[in-house]
Structure formats: structure tokens, C-alpha cells
C-alpha positions in Angstrom: 13.1 -15.0 6.0 11.7 -12.2 3.7 11.0 -12.6 0.0 12.2 -9.5 -1.9 11.0 -8.7 -5.4 12.6 -5.8 -7.3 11.8 -4.3 -10.7 14.9 -2.6 -12.0 15.8 -0.8 -15.3 17.8 -3.2 -17.4 20.9 -1.0 -17.5 21.1 -1.0 -13.7 20.6 -4.8 -13.1 24.3 -5.4 -12.9 24.7 -2.9 -10.1 21.7 -4.3 -8.2 23.2 -7.8 -8.4 26.4 -6.5 -7.0 24.5 -5.1 -4.0 22.7 -8.3 -3.4 25.9 -10.4 -3.6 27.5 -8.0 -1.1 24.7 -8.5 1.5 25.1 -11.3 3.9 22.0 -13.5 4.3 20.8 -13.2 0.7 20.0 -16.4 -1.2 17.6 -17.9 -3.9 18.6 -15.2 -6.3 16.5 -15.2 -9.5 16.9 -12.8 -12.5 14.2 -12.6 -15.2 15.5 -10.2 -17.9 12.8 -8.0 -19.5 10.0 -9.7 -17.5 8.6 -6.5 -16.0 6.1 -4.5 -18.0 4.9 -1.7 -15.7 7.3 -0.3 -15.0 9.4 -1.9 -17.7 12.6 -3.6 -16.7 14.2 -6.8 -15.3 12.6 -8.7 -12.4 15.0 -9.7 -9.7 13.9 -11.8 -6.7 15.6 -13.2 -3.7 15.2 -14.4 -0.1 17.0 -12.6 2.7 17.4 -13.5 6.3 15.3 -11.2 8.5 18.5 -10.2 10.4 19.9 -8.6 7.1 16.6 -7.4 5.7 16.8 -3.9 7.0 20.3 -3.4 5.6 19.2 -4.7 2.2 16.0 -2.6 2.1 18.0 0.5 3.0 20.5 -0.3 0.2 17.7 -0.8 -2.3 16.0 2.5 -1.2 19.3 4.3 -1.6 19.7 2.7 -5.0 16.7 4.8 -6.1 14.6 2.0 -7.3 11.5 3.4 -5.6 11.4 6.1 -8.2 12.2 4.2 -11.4 11.4 0.6 -10.5 9.7 -1.1 -7.6 10.5 -2.9 -4.4 8.2 -5.3 -2.5 8.9 -7.6 0.4 6.9 -10.1 2.3 7.4 -12.8 4.9 8.2 -16.4 3.9 6.3 -18.8 6.1 8.2 -22.0 5.1 11.5 -22.6 3.4 13.0 -26.0 2.8 16.5 -25.2 1.5 20.0 -25.8 2.7 21.2 -22.5 1.0 18.4 -20.7 3.0 19.6 -22.3 6.2 23.2 -21.3 5.5 22.1 -17.7 4.8 20.3 -17.5 8.1 23.3 -18.9 9.9 25.6 -16.4 8.3 23.4 -13.4 9.1 24.3 -11.7 12.3 22.1 -12.0 15.4 18.8 -13.8 15.6 15.7 -13.4 13.4 13.4 -12.9 16.4 15.5 -9.9 17.6 15.8 -8.3 14.2 14.1 -5.0 13.4 13.0 -4.2 9.9 12.6 -0.5 10.2 10.8 0.0 6.9 8.3 -2.7 7.8 7.7 -1.1 11.2 7.2 2.4 9.6 4.7 1.0 7.1 2.8 -0.9 9.8 2.8 2.2 12.0 1.5 4.3 9.1 -1.3 1.9 8.4 -2.3 1.3 12.1 -2.2 5.0 13.0 -4.4 6.3 10.2 -7.7 7.8 11.3 -10.4 5.7 9.5 -14.0 4.9 10.1 -13.1 1.3 11.1 -10.6 2.6 13.7 -13.2 5.0 15.2 -15.8 2.2 15.2 -13.5 -0.3 17.0 -12.4 2.3 19.6 -16.0 3.5 20.2 -17.3 -0.1 20.5 -14.5 -1.0 22.9 -15.3 2.1 25.0 -19.0 1.2 25.1 -18.3 -2.4 26.2 -15.9 -1.0 28.9 -18.7 1.3 30.0 -21.0 -1.8 30.5 -18.1 -3.4 32.4 -17.8 -0.4 34.6 -21.4 -0.2 35.5 -21.7 -3.9 36.2 -18.3 -4.1 37.9 -17.5 -6.9 35.5 -13.8 -7.6 34.9 -14.5 -9.9 32.0 -16.1 -7.1 30.0 -13.2 -4.8 30.9 -10.7 -7.3 29.6 -12.8 -7.8 26.4 -12.9 -4.1 25.8 -9.1 -3.8 26.2 -8.6 -6.6 23.7 -10.5 -5.0 20.9 -9.2 -1.5 21.4 -7.0 -0.3 18.5 -5.2 2.5 20.3 -1.8 0.8 20.5 -1.4 1.4 16.7 -1.2 5.3 17.1 0.9 4.9 20.3 3.4 2.8 18.4 3.3 5.3 15.5 4.3 8.1 17.9 7.2 6.1 19.3 8.3 5.2 15.7 8.0 8.8 14.5 10.2 10.0 17.4 13.0 7.5 16.7 12.7 7.8 12.9 12.3 11.6 13.0 9.1 11.3 10.9 6.9 14.4 11.7 4.1 13.3 9.3 3.8 10.0 11.1 3.7 11.8 14.4 1.0 14.2 13.3 -1.1 11.3 11.8 -0.7 9.2 15.0 -1.6 12.1 17.3 -4.6 12.9 15.2 -5.8 9.3 15.3 -5.2 9.1 19.1 -6.8 12.5 20.1 -9.8 12.4 17.7 -10.3 8.7 18.3 -10.7 9.1 22.1 -12.7 12.3 21.8 -15.2 10.5 19.4 -15.2 7.4 21.6 -15.9 9.3 24.8 -18.6 11.4 23.1 -20.3 8.3 21.7 -20.1 6.6 25.1 -21.6 9.6 26.8 -24.6 9.3 24.5 -24.7 5.6 25.0 -24.7 6.0 28.8 -27.5 8.5 28.7 -29.5 6.1 26.5 -28.8 3.2 28.8 -29.9 5.3 31.8 -33.1 6.2 30.1 -33.8 2.5 29.7 -33.0 2.0 33.4 -30.0 -0.2 32.5 -27.4 2.2 33.9 -27.8 4.1 37.2 -25.8 6.6 39.2 -25.9 4.3 42.2 -24.0 1.7 40.2 -21.3 4.2 39.4 -21.0 5.6 42.9 -21.3 2.2 44.7 -18.5 -0.2 45.6 -16.7 -1.5 42.6 -13.9 -3.8 43.8 -13.2 -5.2 40.3 -13.1 -1.9 38.3 -12.4 0.9 40.7 -8.8 0.9 39.5 -9.8 2.6 36.2 -10.4 6.0 38.0 -7.8 5.6 40.8 -4.3 6.0 39.2 -1.3 5.3 41.2 2.4 4.4 40.7 1.5 0.9 39.5 -0.5 2.4 36.7 2.6 4.0 35.2 4.8 1.0 35.9 2.3 -1.4 34.1 2.0 1.0 31.2 5.8 1.1 30.7 6.1 -2.7 30.9 3.2 -3.0 28.4 4.8 -0.5 26.1 8.0 -2.4 26.0 6.2 -5.7 25.4 4.1 -4.2 22.7 7.0 -2.7 20.9 9.0 -5.9 21.0 6.0 -7.8 19.6 5.8 -5.4 16.7 9.5 -5.4 15.8 9.8 -9.1 16.1 6.7 -9.8 14.0 5.0 -11.5 16.9 1.9 -9.5 16.6 -0.2 -12.2 18.4 1.4 -11.0 21.6 -0.3 -7.7 21.2 -3.5 -9.1 22.6 -1.7 -9.8 25.9 -0.4 -6.3 25.8 -3.8 -4.8 25.2 -5.4 -6.4 28.3 -2.6 -5.1 30.6 -3.3 -1.4 30.2 -6.4 0.6 31.1 -6.7 3.2 28.3 -10.1 2.2 27.0 -11.6 1.4 30.4 -10.4 4.7 31.8 -11.9 6.5 28.8 -15.2 4.6 29.3 -15.3 5.5 33.0 -14.7 9.1 32.2 -17.5 9.1 29.7 -20.0 7.5 32.1 -18.9 9.8 34.9 -19.4 12.8 32.7 -22.9 11.7 31.8 -23.8 11.8 35.5 -21.8 14.9 36.3 -19.4 12.9 38.5 -16.4 15.2 37.7 -14.1 13.7 40.4 -14.3 10.2 38.9 -13.9 11.7 35.4 -10.8 13.6 36.5 -9.3 10.4 38.0 -10.2 8.4 34.9 -8.5 11.0 32.6 -5.4 11.0 34.8 -5.3 7.2 34.5 -5.7 7.5 30.7 -2.9 10.1 30.5 -0.5 8.0 32.6 -1.0 5.0 30.4 -0.6 6.9 27.2 2.6 8.6 28.3 4.0 5.4 29.8 3.4 3.4 26.6 4.9 6.1 24.3 7.9 6.6 26.6 8.6 2.9 26.9 8.1 2.3 23.2 10.5 5.1 22.2 13.2 3.9 24.6 12.8 0.3 23.4 13.2 1.3 19.7 16.2 3.4 20.6 17.8 0.5 22.4 17.1 -1.9 19.5 18.5 0.5 17.0 21.7 1.0 19.1 22.0 -2.8 19.5 21.7 -3.5 15.8 24.0 -0.6 14.8 26.7 -2.1 17.0 26.1 -5.6 15.6 26.4 -4.2 12.0 29.7 -2.5 12.9 31.1 -5.8 14.3 30.0 -7.8 11.2 30.6 -5.1 8.6 33.3 -7.1 6.8 31.1 -10.0 6.1 29.8 -10.5 2.6 27.1 -12.6 0.9 27.7 -15.8 -1.1 25.1 -15.4 -3.8 
């Protein structure tokens, strides 16, 4: 369930309570008249089943409380309450399948913002992957995949397409393009430094690499895996099972491909660099395409479910 807290001007509290009572899945309603000071007003709190949270948040936003009040929502980890159980039973669908679009938009906004921390993680992941490429070490490749933060902007692009949010699209594209350009540039310098210390060598790059050659040899499976990973990653975000993103991260080769491109560039191996960039592009396109189609399918599914249950009302 989600805990929702609303600051509402006192003269509009009655209308707000009407909205809450009309929403299936709402329970634990608390009204504290005059409790809010900044902004001033009444404090209204409730719990809502995740299946109904998107409908309620849309209603609150349309209510205009974002301008003259305040709306906050957060996950409830544990609820021991028969009314809460009844609210979840009455809400349509299953909590694991529910999409809270406002939550997804906010998460995409945060994860797709170009920050120093984002650049640092992406550059570090690419440098680790470069070591894995030169040593033909699959463990280092997997480790680099796991810490790469690039799925955030990719999910932001998919969300922006479905939600028709051009600002989110621009922010996500900026983070993605600048992030990889910076990571590749840093890794080129890192590769040159490692070569100067005799830790990297052209012979390692050109020699047989049975464990890591796939990062510069894209094929049909590259796109198929990227699509499957995009679906899995999007489902993990929308169902709040973010822990599954680690599994998604180690199934695609965005960071390793960028790392191989950087090392190949440092040695003037343009054929390998071209193959690596093709691998990178296939993965990026596949993830965005799969994420967008997954979100569209989820929106269609929940729209149909809302229409079938449109006559149901809450019990608060």
C-alpha cells in the first residue's frame, strides 16, 4: 500500500474527503483540522492500495492541491489491519502489476538527471569493463554491467514517449549522450595510462578473447537480449521491484561495448571500435523500444481494468 498525506485549504476539505471516499482501495482516513502551517490548512492522511494509487494521485492532481496545498506519497512496508486487507481485496488487479505513473515519472526524472555522481559511476563502470576486456575476464565485465547507471536515462526516454513529456526526453537524452561521451573519453585516457605502465597492450586487444569478444561482434542475439532486458527492467521499475534491475543490468552489454570502443580507439583499432559502437547502439535502441512498448501495454491493460471496475466505490 501507499501512504498519502495531503495538505488542503480548509474550505476544500469536504470536497477532498468526497474524492477519497469515492476511490476504491482507500482506508485509514485521518483528518487533522488546522494542523498544517506551511502551507496553512487541514492535514488529511490515508492509505491506498497500490492498484488504486494512480487513480487517486491523478484525482488529487486534478484537484489542484499541488498549487495551494501539498501531496506526498510513500510506500508502506507493513500494515496489520483488517480494513487495509479489505481495501486491497476491493481494489482491482494485483499490487505487483499496478503502475503508479506519477511515481514512475518522478523516478525517471531523478535517475535520468546528468549529475557528477552519474558521470562518475558510468566512467568507473566503463574503466572496470576496459580491464575486463584486456584481461578477457567475464567477472569484471559482469561487475561493470552491475554498477552502470545507464538504465535510468533509458527508462526516462521510454517514459517520456508514453507520457508525452519532452522535457524528460531531453534530460534523459542529455544524460545518456553526455554520459557515454565522457565515460569513453575518460576510458581512452585510462587506457593510454595503463599502456604506459605496461598493464595494457595491443596484443591483448587483438588476441583471442573467447569470454569478451561478443562486446564488439553484434548479431541478432544482441538485439533480442536487449529487448528482453528492456521488458524486464521496465517491469521491475513499474512494480517497485527495483532489486531485479541488477539482473537486468548484467544481461546487456552497453558499458562493456563502450569500454571496448574506448580501448580500441586508444590503439587506433577502428574496426573493433565500429563493432563496439554498433553493439552499443543495438542495445540502447532495443531497451528503449522494449521499455516503451511495455509501458504502452501496461497503460492499455490498466485503462481497460479501470473501465470494467469504474462503478466501484470506496468504503471510507
